[in-house]
N, C-alpha and C positions, 0 to 999 in steps of 0.2 A: 374256322377253327378258334375256339374261345382263346382270348388272351388272359393268362392267369395273373401276370403282374405287369403294371404299366411301365416299369423300369427294366423288365425282363430279368430281374435279379441282380442287375448291375448298375454301376454308377458311371458308365463310360459315356452315355449319351450317343452321339453319332460319330464318335472318334475312329471306328473301325476296330481292328483287332489290338487287344492290349497284351502285355508281356506276361508271362507266366511265372508263379513264384511257388515255393513248396510250403505246404502247411508245416507249421512248427511241431505240431504233435504226431501227425501220422505220415508226413512227407508226401502227401498227395499233391499233384499239380494242380493249381488253381488260378485263374485269371486274376491279376493284381487288383482289379476294381471290384470283384466279387468277394475277395477274401475279407474276413473280419479282423480289424486290427485292435489289439489290446496294448496299451502303453502303461507300464508300472515302473516304480523306482526301486532299486536294489540297495538294502542297507547293508553296508560292509562292517558295520560296527553294532555290538550288542546294544539295545535300547537303554539300559542303565548306564552303560559306559558312555553312549553318545549324549545322554543328559548331562553327565558330569563334565564332559568336554565342551559342550555348548555353554554351560554356566561359566567355564573359564574362558570363553571367547574364541573357541577353536571352530574353524570351518570344517565341516565333514562333507565330502563329496559322495553324492549318491548317483551312480550311473542309471540311466535310463534304460530299460529293457523293452524292446518291442516284439511282440509276437503277433504272427499272422496265422488265423485259422481258417480252414476250410468250413463250410456251412455246417456239415455233420458234426465235426468237433467243437464248433462254436456253440451248437445246441446242447451238445453233450456237457460241455463246461458251463453252461448257463450264461454265456455271453450274449446269446440271442435266445429270446423265448420262443416257443412254440405258439403260432397264431392261427386263428380260425381262417377259413377261406374267405369270408367276407372282410376281414381284417387285413389280409393280405392285399386284396384289391384296393382297399381304401388309402393305404400308406403312401401310395405313390402319386395320388391325386392332389392338386392344389385345393384348398378349402376356401 
């Protein structure tokens, strides 16, 4: 049977079974090593007010938001691009 991806679509290597997490968007259960992670910072203050506060020497905390997507939601939101079959096979190999 042909092997579609060298990594089998995951990053676990030979570690066995990995824990499942829920997709942030659709709540689908996905293996932790297969889920696509997007990290972003959340601004709690409007940009204009933040600029004025920074000029005054104020530290503005911005919490980090971590979102985990299943592959279909990651493709939908543009986190991962759709690749041709040849490109999918190449990406796992060492060059």
